[in-house]
Kinemage of the C-alpha trace (Angstrom):
@kinemage 1
@onewidth
@group {chain A} dominant
@subgroup {mainchain}
@vectorlist {calphas} color= white
{ca met a 1} P 100.962 124.724 103.737
{ca ser a 2} L 102.165 124.343 107.271
{ca ser a 3} L 104.839 122.043 108.586
{ca ser a 4} L 105.154 120.296 111.900
{ca asn a 5} L 107.989 118.467 113.534
{ca thr a 6} L 105.998 115.252 113.803
{ca pro a 7} L 106.192 113.196 110.591
{ca arg a 8} L 102.883 111.977 109.204
{ca thr a 9} L 102.040 108.861 107.226
{ca tyr a 10} L 101.274 108.893 103.537
{ca asp a 11} L 97.788 107.499 104.252
{ca asp a 12} L 97.069 110.402 106.628
{ca val a 13} L 97.916 112.898 103.868
{ca ile a 14} L 95.907 111.120 101.162
{ca asp a 15} L 92.945 110.843 103.556
{ca glu a 16} L 93.158 114.591 104.231
{ca ile a 17} L 93.358 115.467 100.513
{ca gly a 18} L 90.366 113.198 99.979
{ca tyr a 19} L 88.649 111.891 96.880
{ca gly a 20} L 87.954 114.680 94.393
{ca pro a 21} L 88.278 115.849 90.783
{ca phe a 22} L 91.823 114.484 90.386
{ca gln a 23} L 90.854 110.926 91.364
{ca arg a 24} L 87.660 111.091 89.312
{ca lys a 25} L 89.690 112.135 86.278
{ca leu a 26} L 92.210 109.367 86.952
{ca met a 27} L 89.425 106.790 87.277
{ca leu a 28} L 87.948 107.851 83.940
{ca ile a 29} L 91.360 107.692 82.253
{ca cys a 30} L 92.176 104.298 83.764
{ca gly a 31} L 88.636 103.119 83.077
{ca ala a 32} L 88.709 104.141 79.430
{ca gly a 33} L 91.862 102.079 78.975
{ca trp a 34} L 90.316 99.191 80.875
{ca ala a 35} L 87.185 99.293 78.681
{ca ala a 36} L 89.429 99.300 75.603
{ca asp a 37} L 91.233 96.243 76.997
{ca ala a 38} L 87.928 94.433 77.522
{ca met a 39} L 87.020 95.055 73.913
{ca glu a 40} L 90.359 93.682 72.725
{ca val a 41} L 90.042 90.521 74.847
{ca leu a 42} L 86.390 89.696 74.257
{ca leu a 43} L 85.771 90.815 70.692
{ca ile a 44} L 87.512 87.714 69.347
{ca ala a 45} L 84.635 85.698 70.847
{ca phe a 46} L 82.219 87.645 68.645
{ca ala a 47} L 84.499 87.410 65.630
{ca ile a 48} L 85.280 83.672 65.881
{ca pro a 49} L 82.108 82.401 64.153
{ca ala a 50} L 82.766 84.669 61.147
{ca ile a 51} L 86.506 83.848 61.099
{ca ile a 52} L 85.761 80.100 61.211
{ca lys a 53} L 83.475 80.522 58.216
{ca glu a 54} L 85.911 82.667 56.192
{ca trp a 55} L 89.025 80.543 56.716
{ca asn a 56} L 87.319 77.175 57.293
{ca leu a 57} L 89.039 76.709 60.673
{ca thr a 58} L 88.809 73.666 62.895
{ca lys a 59} L 87.634 73.976 66.526
{ca gly a 60} L 91.247 73.621 67.656
{ca glu a 61} L 92.434 76.423 65.388
{ca ala a 62} L 89.594 78.635 66.615
{ca gly a 63} L 90.550 77.835 70.202
{ca leu a 64} L 94.145 78.876 69.508
{ca leu a 65} L 92.880 82.292 68.420
{ca gly a 66} L 91.354 82.745 71.863
{ca thr a 67} L 94.481 81.393 73.535
{ca ala a 68} L 96.943 83.643 71.663
{ca ile a 69} L 95.966 86.880 73.384
{ca phe a 70} L 96.283 85.228 76.800
{ca leu a 71} L 99.795 83.998 76.087
{ca gly a 72} L 100.730 87.586 75.283
{ca met a 73} L 98.892 88.797 78.389
{ca leu a 74} L 100.876 86.371 80.552
{ca ala a 75} L 104.178 87.804 79.314
{ca gly a 76} L 102.827 91.352 79.612
{ca ala a 77} L 101.531 90.905 83.175
{ca trp a 78} L 104.799 89.451 84.467
{ca phe a 79} L 107.008 91.896 82.548
{ca trp a 80} L 105.148 95.150 83.212
{ca gly a 81} L 104.082 94.202 86.728
{ca thr a 82} L 107.646 93.521 87.833
{ca ile a 83} L 109.355 96.345 85.965
{ca ser a 84} L 106.872 98.931 87.278
{ca asp a 85} L 108.119 98.320 90.816
{ca tyr a 86} L 111.638 99.122 89.599
{ca ile a 87} L 111.209 102.051 87.202
{ca gly a 88} L 107.851 103.484 88.251
{ca arg a 89} L 104.221 103.230 87.203
{ca lys a 90} L 104.046 106.000 84.606
{ca ile a 91} L 106.008 104.440 81.718
{ca gly a 92} L 103.917 101.285 81.763
{ca phe a 93} L 100.777 103.353 82.304
{ca gln a 94} L 101.389 104.994 78.936
{ca leu a 95} L 102.938 102.236 76.833
{ca thr a 96} L 100.705 99.279 77.682
{ca val a 97} L 97.558 100.857 76.252
{ca leu a 98} L 99.460 101.971 73.128
{ca ile a 99} L 100.807 98.456 72.507
{ca asp a 100} L 97.452 96.720 72.815
{ca ser a 101} L 95.654 99.251 70.588
{ca leu a 102} L 98.343 99.384 67.895
{ca phe a 103} L 98.593 95.614 67.480
{ca gly a 104} L 94.834 95.280 67.912
{ca phe a 105} L 94.368 97.529 64.885
{ca leu a 106} L 97.001 95.629 62.892
{ca ser a 107} L 95.083 92.410 63.642
{ca ala a 108} L 92.329 93.672 61.373
{ca leu a 109} L 94.814 93.642 58.473
{ca ser a 110} L 95.980 90.051 59.033
{ca pro a 111} L 96.587 88.363 55.664
{ca ser a 112} L 96.356 84.836 57.108
{ca tyr a 113} L 95.374 82.808 60.143
{ca ile a 114} L 98.986 82.583 61.415
{ca trp a 115} L 99.442 86.353 61.243
{ca leu a 116} L 96.206 86.854 63.158
{ca val a 117} L 97.436 84.522 65.933
{ca ile a 118} L 100.772 86.395 66.171
{ca leu a 119} L 99.185 89.851 66.222
{ca arg a 120} L 96.624 88.819 68.848
{ca ala a 121} L 99.491 87.599 71.060
{ca leu a 122} L 101.279 90.955 70.669
{ca thr a 123} L 98.015 92.734 71.508
{ca gly a 124} L 97.873 90.670 74.684
{ca phe a 125} L 101.359 91.818 75.718
{ca gly a 126} L 99.947 95.317 76.133
{ca val a 127} L 96.637 94.247 77.676
{ca gly a 128} L 98.393 92.081 80.267
{ca gly a 129} L 100.495 94.980 81.497
{ca thr a 130} L 97.552 97.337 81.927
{ca leu a 131} L 96.083 95.435 84.871
{ca pro a 132} L 98.937 95.572 87.409
{ca val a 133} L 100.070 99.073 86.455
{ca asp a 134} L 96.652 100.737 86.396
{ca tyr a 135} L 95.476 99.221 89.660
{ca ala a 136} L 98.725 99.981 91.454
{ca ile a 137} L 98.739 103.652 90.458
{ca phe a 138} L 95.015 104.187 91.125
{ca ala a 139} L 95.100 102.456 94.532
{ca glu a 140} L 98.045 104.628 95.604
{ca tyr a 141} L 96.046 107.824 95.007
{ca leu a 142} L 92.947 106.714 96.969
{ca pro a 143} L 92.011 107.496 100.609
{ca arg a 144} L 91.570 104.315 102.602
{ca gln a 145} L 87.829 104.791 103.352
{ca lys a 146} L 86.963 104.810 99.636
{ca arg a 147} L 89.698 102.608 98.221
{ca gly a 148} L 87.804 99.335 97.916
{ca arg a 149} L 84.670 100.890 96.463
{ca tyr a 150} L 86.470 102.866 93.786
{ca leu a 151} L 88.747 100.011 92.795
{ca val a 152} L 85.590 98.000 92.108
{ca tyr a 153} L 84.155 100.952 90.175
{ca leu a 154} L 87.312 100.953 88.048
{ca glu a 155} L 86.828 97.282 87.276
{ca ser a 156} L 83.225 98.056 86.220
{ca phe a 157} L 84.649 99.714 83.102
{ca trp a 158} L 85.333 96.173 81.915
{ca ala a 159} L 81.560 95.777 81.645
{ca ile a 160} L 81.376 98.983 79.592
{ca gly a 161} L 83.975 97.531 77.230
{ca thr a 162} L 82.016 94.264 77.101
{ca ile a 163} L 78.812 96.130 76.262
{ca ala a 164} L 80.653 98.111 73.578
{ca ala a 165} L 82.151 94.927 72.109
{ca ala a 166} L 78.771 93.177 72.059
{ca gly a 167} L 77.070 96.249 70.595
{ca leu a 168} L 79.735 96.679 67.918
{ca ala a 169} L 79.563 92.985 67.026
{ca trp a 170} L 75.788 93.184 66.794
{ca leu a 171} L 75.973 96.191 64.453
{ca val a 172} L 79.222 95.635 62.562
{ca val a 173} L 79.889 91.929 61.957
{ca pro a 174} L 76.695 91.125 59.966
{ca arg a 175} L 77.248 94.229 57.776
{ca leu a 176} L 80.999 94.902 57.553
{ca gly a 177} L 82.663 91.706 58.779
{ca trp a 178} L 85.082 90.797 61.552
{ca arg a 179} L 87.985 92.931 60.261
{ca ala a 180} L 85.988 96.114 60.732
{ca leu a 181} L 85.147 94.982 64.282
{ca leu a 182} L 88.839 94.527 65.178
{ca ala a 183} L 89.826 97.847 63.613
{ca leu a 184} L 87.100 99.903 65.299
{ca ser a 185} L 87.750 98.371 68.723
{ca ala a 186} L 91.371 99.608 68.663
{ca val a 187} L 90.483 103.288 68.235
{ca pro a 188} L 89.546 104.108 71.876
{ca gly a 189} L 92.868 102.830 73.232
{ca ile a 190} L 94.883 104.962 70.810
{ca ile a 191} L 93.000 108.055 72.000
{ca val a 192} L 93.548 107.097 75.659
{ca tyr a 193} L 97.317 106.811 75.097
{ca phe a 194} L 97.627 110.534 74.329
{ca ile a 195} L 95.576 111.466 77.406
{ca arg a 196} L 97.621 109.282 79.768
{ca arg a 197} L 100.812 111.243 79.149
{ca tyr a 198} L 99.578 114.003 81.458
{ca ile a 199} L 99.086 111.823 84.567
{ca pro a 200} L 101.962 112.189 87.083
{ca glu a 201} L 103.930 109.360 88.666
{ca ser a 202} L 102.462 107.725 91.781
{ca pro a 203} L 103.561 109.868 94.770
{ca arg a 204} L 103.573 106.764 96.933
{ca tyr a 205} L 106.093 105.151 94.592
{ca leu a 206} L 108.178 108.357 94.667
{ca leu a 207} L 108.195 108.363 98.479
{ca val a 208} L 109.254 104.732 98.787
{ca asn a 209} L 112.068 105.326 96.317
{ca gly a 210} L 113.476 108.415 98.075
{ca arg a 211} L 112.167 111.032 95.612
{ca glu a 212} L 110.498 113.122 98.301
{ca glu a 213} L 110.539 116.511 96.578
{ca glu a 214} L 108.811 115.064 93.518
{ca met a 215} L 106.321 113.360 95.828
{ca arg a 216} L 105.472 116.665 97.526
{ca ala a 217} L 105.035 118.411 94.169
{ca val a 218} L 102.583 115.752 92.979
{ca leu a 219} L 100.569 115.772 96.221
{ca thr a 220} L 100.397 119.575 96.093
{ca arg a 221} L 99.014 119.359 92.557
{ca val a 222} L 96.433 116.748 93.625
{ca ala a 223} L 95.273 118.850 96.582
{ca gln a 224} L 94.954 121.940 94.387
{ca glu a 225} L 92.970 120.077 91.714
{ca asn a 226} L 90.660 118.751 94.438
{ca gly a 227} L 90.134 122.260 95.793
{ca ala a 228} L 91.517 121.164 99.163
{ca ala a 229} L 93.994 122.966 101.375
{ca val a 230} L 97.510 121.675 100.787
{ca pro a 231} L 98.163 119.531 103.865
{ca asp a 232} L 101.296 119.243 105.943
{ca leu a 233} L 103.599 117.189 103.711
{ca asn a 234} L 106.105 116.281 106.412
{ca ile a 235} L 105.600 112.602 105.598
{ca ala a 236} L 107.611 109.955 107.377
{ca ala a 237} L 109.879 108.345 104.815
{ca pro a 238} L 109.954 104.546 105.025
{ca pro a 239} L 113.279 102.766 105.466
{ca ala a 240} L 115.352 102.727 102.302
{ca ala a 241} L 113.683 100.185 100.061
{ca arg a 242} L 115.898 97.265 99.224
{ca arg a 243} L 115.566 95.762 95.801
{ca val a 244} L 113.411 92.669 95.936
{ca thr a 245} L 112.643 89.860 93.538
{ca val a 246} L 109.564 87.816 92.801
{ca ala a 247} L 110.727 85.445 95.555
{ca ala a 248} L 109.577 88.089 98.084
{ca leu a 249} L 105.990 87.151 97.222
{ca trp a 250} L 106.638 83.785 98.869
{ca ala a 251} L 108.338 85.132 101.999
{ca arg a 252} L 106.489 85.546 105.277
{ca pro a 253} L 103.872 86.964 105.704
{ca tyr a 254} L 103.051 86.938 101.984
{ca ala a 255} L 103.239 83.240 101.101
{ca arg a 256} L 99.723 82.463 102.359
{ca arg a 257} L 98.277 85.470 100.521
{ca thr a 258} L 100.159 84.685 97.332
{ca leu a 259} L 98.912 81.084 97.379
{ca met a 260} L 95.345 82.280 97.916
{ca leu a 261} L 95.586 84.896 95.159
{ca trp a 262} L 97.204 82.622 92.596
{ca val a 263} L 94.571 79.911 93.162
{ca thr a 264} L 91.743 82.447 93.063
{ca trp a 265} L 92.943 84.319 89.971
{ca phe a 266} L 93.465 81.005 88.152
{ca ala a 267} L 90.063 79.644 89.191
{ca ile a 268} L 88.000 82.719 88.337
{ca ser a 269} L 89.744 83.083 85.005
{ca leu a 270} L 89.255 79.432 84.048
{ca gly a 271} L 85.566 79.693 84.866
{ca tyr a 272} L 85.016 83.096 83.295
{ca tyr a 273} L 86.972 82.746 80.068
{ca gly a 274} L 86.058 79.089 79.661
{ca thr a 275} L 82.435 80.145 79.591
{ca phe a 276} L 82.442 83.665 78.138
{ca ile a 277} L 84.917 83.208 75.264
{ca trp a 278} L 82.623 80.493 73.915
{ca leu a 279} L 79.300 82.176 74.781
{ca pro a 280} L 78.396 83.147 71.200
{ca gln a 281} L 79.210 79.627 70.026
{ca ile a 282} L 77.296 78.136 72.999
{ca phe a 283} L 74.177 80.101 72.113
{ca val a 284} L 74.492 79.179 68.443
{ca ser a 285} L 74.845 75.486 69.349
{ca arg a 286} L 71.653 75.758 71.419
{ca gly a 287} L 69.681 76.910 68.418
{ca phe a 288} L 69.965 80.698 68.556
{ca thr a 289} L 70.640 82.712 65.409
{ca phe a 290} L 73.796 84.887 65.222
{ca leu a 291} L 71.701 88.034 65.629
{ca arg a 292} L 69.827 86.673 68.662
{ca thr a 293} L 73.148 85.445 70.089
{ca tyr a 294} L 74.626 88.958 70.015
{ca gln a 295} L 71.426 90.294 71.615
{ca asn a 296} L 71.691 87.722 74.429
{ca val a 297} L 75.352 88.520 75.124
{ca phe a 298} L 74.528 92.233 75.097
{ca ile a 299} L 71.836 91.667 77.762
{ca met a 300} L 74.318 89.651 79.844
{ca ala a 301} L 76.834 92.478 79.576
{ca leu a 302} L 74.255 94.937 80.908
{ca ala a 303} L 73.731 92.656 83.929
{ca gln a 304} L 77.418 93.025 84.797
{ca leu a 305} L 77.014 96.655 85.859
{ca pro a 306} L 74.679 96.017 88.827
{ca gly a 307} L 76.950 93.089 89.702
{ca tyr a 308} L 79.867 95.494 90.037
{ca phe a 309} L 77.879 98.132 91.922
{ca ser a 310} L 76.539 95.630 94.459
{ca ala a 311} L 80.067 94.324 95.052
{ca ala a 312} L 81.353 97.906 95.412
{ca tyr a 313} L 78.830 98.473 98.201
{ca leu a 314} L 79.508 95.183 99.982
{ca val a 315} L 83.317 95.360 99.993
{ca glu a 316} L 83.050 98.505 102.142
{ca arg a 317} L 79.969 97.487 104.146
{ca trp a 318} L 80.761 93.814 104.712
{ca gly a 319} L 84.422 93.347 103.748
{ca arg a 320} L 86.574 92.179 100.836
{ca arg a 321} L 86.932 88.549 101.873
{ca pro a 322} L 83.289 87.555 102.485
{ca thr a 323} L 82.043 89.484 99.435
{ca leu a 324} L 84.540 87.843 97.117
{ca ala a 325} L 83.962 84.339 98.532
{ca leu a 326} L 80.160 84.688 98.243
{ca tyr a 327} L 80.176 86.044 94.695
{ca leu a 328} L 82.555 83.326 93.502
{ca gly a 329} L 80.380 80.625 95.061
{ca leu a 330} L 77.227 81.996 93.432
{ca ser a 331} L 79.048 82.307 90.108
{ca gly a 332} L 79.627 78.567 90.289
{ca val a 333} L 76.000 77.831 91.182
{ca phe a 334} L 74.565 79.836 88.298
{ca thr a 335} L 77.128 78.536 85.795
{ca tyr a 336} L 75.904 75.019 86.545
{ca leu a 337} L 72.252 76.109 86.332
{ca phe a 338} L 73.030 77.736 82.962
{ca ala a 339} L 74.435 74.400 81.779
{ca val a 340} L 71.285 72.426 82.643
{ca ala a 341} L 68.667 75.120 81.896
{ca thr a 342} L 66.131 74.550 79.131
{ca gly a 343} L 63.937 76.966 77.247
{ca leu a 344} L 64.663 80.563 76.282
{ca thr a 345} L 63.607 82.051 79.620
{ca gly a 346} L 65.594 79.584 81.734
{ca ile a 347} L 68.758 79.846 79.632
{ca leu a 348} L 68.734 83.640 79.544
{ca ala a 349} L 67.809 84.072 83.245
{ca thr a 350} L 70.588 81.802 84.498
{ca ala a 351} L 73.056 83.411 82.073
{ca val a 352} L 72.194 86.877 83.422
{ca trp a 353} L 72.701 85.829 87.070
{ca met a 354} L 75.937 84.047 86.144
{ca ser a 355} L 77.163 87.274 84.542
{ca phe a 356} L 76.004 89.378 87.536
{ca phe a 357} L 77.887 87.401 90.178
{ca cys a 358} L 80.945 86.570 88.077
{ca leu a 359} L 81.729 90.174 87.224
{ca gly a 360} L 80.944 91.279 90.786
{ca ala a 361} L 83.539 88.738 91.925
{ca trp a 362} L 86.060 90.176 89.469
{ca gly a 363} L 85.453 93.637 90.894
{ca ala a 364} L 85.972 92.487 94.484
{ca leu a 365} L 89.157 90.623 93.499
{ca tyr a 366} L 90.631 93.691 91.797
{ca ala a 367} L 89.917 95.773 94.893
{ca tyr a 368} L 91.372 93.146 97.219
{ca thr a 369} L 94.644 92.212 95.515
{ca pro a 370} L 96.592 95.516 95.622
{ca glu a 371} L 95.786 95.867 99.329
{ca leu a 372} L 97.572 92.613 100.160
{ca tyr a 373} L 101.067 93.774 99.157
{ca pro a 374} L 103.187 96.813 100.149
{ca thr a 375} L 104.129 99.529 97.656
{ca gln a 376} L 107.565 97.958 97.264
{ca ile a 377} L 106.093 94.853 95.582
{ca arg a 378} L 102.477 95.904 94.858
{ca ser a 379} L 102.773 95.980 91.086
{ca thr a 380} L 104.857 92.780 91.115
{ca gly a 381} L 102.233 91.034 93.247
{ca met a 382} L 99.426 92.234 90.975
{ca gly a 383} L 101.344 91.237 87.857
{ca trp a 384} L 102.170 87.711 88.979
{ca ala a 385} L 98.709 87.069 90.425
{ca ser a 386} L 97.116 88.255 87.195
{ca gly a 387} L 99.580 86.023 85.350
{ca met a 388} L 97.595 83.082 86.729
{ca thr a 389} L 94.621 84.593 84.912
{ca arg a 390} L 96.549 84.511 81.662
{ca ile a 391} L 97.600 80.879 82.128
{ca ala a 392} L 94.008 79.849 82.812
{ca gly a 393} L 92.773 82.134 80.037
{ca ala a 394} L 95.153 80.457 77.597
{ca leu a 395} L 93.934 76.998 78.630
{ca ala a 396} L 90.237 77.822 78.725
{ca pro a 397} L 89.551 78.337 74.982
{ca met a 398} L 91.453 75.173 74.023
{ca leu a 399} L 89.839 73.213 76.859
{ca gly a 400} L 86.433 74.547 75.890
{ca ala a 401} L 86.927 73.560 72.249
{ca gly a 402} L 87.044 69.930 73.356
{ca leu a 403} L 84.826 69.863 76.429
{ca leu a 404} L 81.945 71.957 75.158
{ca thr a 405} L 81.829 69.994 71.925
{ca ala a 406} L 82.041 66.537 73.490
{ca asn a 407} L 79.982 67.108 76.656
{ca phe a 408} L 78.236 70.445 76.934
{ca val a 409} L 76.977 70.089 80.508
{ca gly a 410} L 80.206 68.455 81.702
{ca gly a 411} L 82.331 71.302 80.330
{ca leu a 412} L 80.295 74.015 82.021
{ca thr a 413} L 80.186 71.983 85.239
{ca leu a 414} L 83.997 71.988 85.302
{ca tyr a 415} L 83.974 75.780 85.040
{ca ala a 416} L 81.346 75.989 87.798
{ca ile a 417} L 83.596 73.926 90.082
{ca ala a 418} L 86.495 76.278 89.319
{ca phe a 419} L 84.486 79.251 90.616
{ca ile a 420} L 83.632 77.376 93.814
{ca ile a 421} L 87.270 76.380 94.406
{ca gly a 422} L 88.274 80.039 94.089
{ca gly a 423} L 85.659 81.066 96.636
{ca ala a 424} L 86.790 78.364 99.045
{ca ala a 425} L 90.427 79.525 98.754
{ca val a 426} L 89.458 83.103 99.624
{ca tyr a 427} L 87.357 82.034 102.585
{ca ala a 428} L 89.998 79.662 103.969
{ca leu a 429} L 93.184 81.667 103.361
{ca gly a 430} L 92.308 85.316 102.783
{ca pro a 431} L 92.898 88.087 105.355
{ca glu a 432} L 90.524 91.048 105.607
{ca thr a 433} L 91.844 94.432 104.434
{ca arg a 434} L 88.827 96.732 104.848
{ca asn a 435} L 89.819 100.113 106.348
{ca arg a 436} L 93.466 99.030 106.648
{ca pro a 437} L 96.291 101.390 105.601
{ca leu a 438} L 98.469 100.319 102.699
{ca ala a 439} L 101.938 99.199 103.734
{ca asp a 440} L 104.943 100.644 101.897
{ca thr a 441} L 107.830 98.244 102.551
{ca leu a 442} L 108.189 94.569 103.369
{ca glu a 443} L 109.280 95.450 106.882
{ca ala a 444} L 106.301 97.755 107.533
{ca glu a 445} L 103.626 95.173 106.844
{ca ala a 446} L 100.590 95.474 109.093
{ca asp a 447} L 99.222 92.391 110.785
{ca leu a 448} L 96.082 91.417 108.911
{ca ser a 449} L 93.524 89.257 110.633
{ca pro a 450} L 92.257 86.300 108.582
{ca his a 451} L 88.755 87.025 109.818
{ca pro a 452} L 86.308 89.602 108.409
{ca gln a 453} L 85.643 92.735 110.374
{ca pro a 454} L 82.188 93.333 111.925
{ca leu a 455} L 79.542 95.040 109.862
{ca gly a 456} L 79.398 98.828 110.070
């Protein structure tokens, strides 16, 4: 390792170390936790028909079951997102996945409906914290040329969790019941907790907080694991980071971005959870058997993977902003077509395309959000933006319980409009971040053009 008198930027060093075995391992570890989270969030949709039957629940009570986890996720996103900018990424990186798996397993032992609601909310407290912490730490280890693509790839693990949840429901619920489904879905997260203990703190966080020797030790380890020469680690330290509050998200130049992100996260979540939490019940109400319903949802989950991969290509080829706006708009179009479709072929085809574009939009949004804030408030920005998801996610099951029962087409049309509003917000207010370095402090923010960069 050589040293020069000219300080380098953190992005220069990460670009030189490159993407290698360390980042691939980190993506798998983050992704396994993310898949476990998807199972915890979505499995209740597969369990609800059986729970309604066992406890004779009303539609409102069933809707509250879906809402409970999102109320916990709201608290978890705001708590863990904010605290991770103060105490570091690693503690939350470990504890969030443990919390959601532990209480997810205990949910299977619920003696009553009230206990199930409480335990699902506590599960959500862990799930909600995983999002801002995982994406902050992973983004801070990625070279800029690959950052968007691999952040979308990380989000694609949500589809793997969805497929696993649908597959488990298909195999387990008809034979062993909903309690076995909840218990089995918690096992992967418990395993992931023990693996996560060996991941080091984000070196970018260490640099911003004046822990330069620790930062150099971590970057040396990453370079060695990647089989790369240890680069010159004479990195220019940013100005001493002042402690900031959530109010910094609404200071210039972040207010416009924060408004765009909060609207978009709320809109995509209302559309997605409003539709997908009730998908099994929607299929049943349209005349499908429980077994055929699980098969349909499983096919839709498979369609999510090419949705993610296409978005991963376009965010680097075309840009974050236009990709996200387009996929949100098409999510709205196909959600409406799903509402008015008739016949098995039409219903399933529109459902597959709805799933393709909706989950591609999620992937683009997860890649985009951490790039819009500096290291000093990145986890806070992610946490509070994702909090809008939890608010909408809490409303969606209760809203769907009324809307989809009273007016099936009208309810899905509302969710289609939500997708389109999110796409319009991105197109009107979003800056482009493709190939831009990550900023570290509020004062070091790069000027981001609101227009997409040319192709190429």
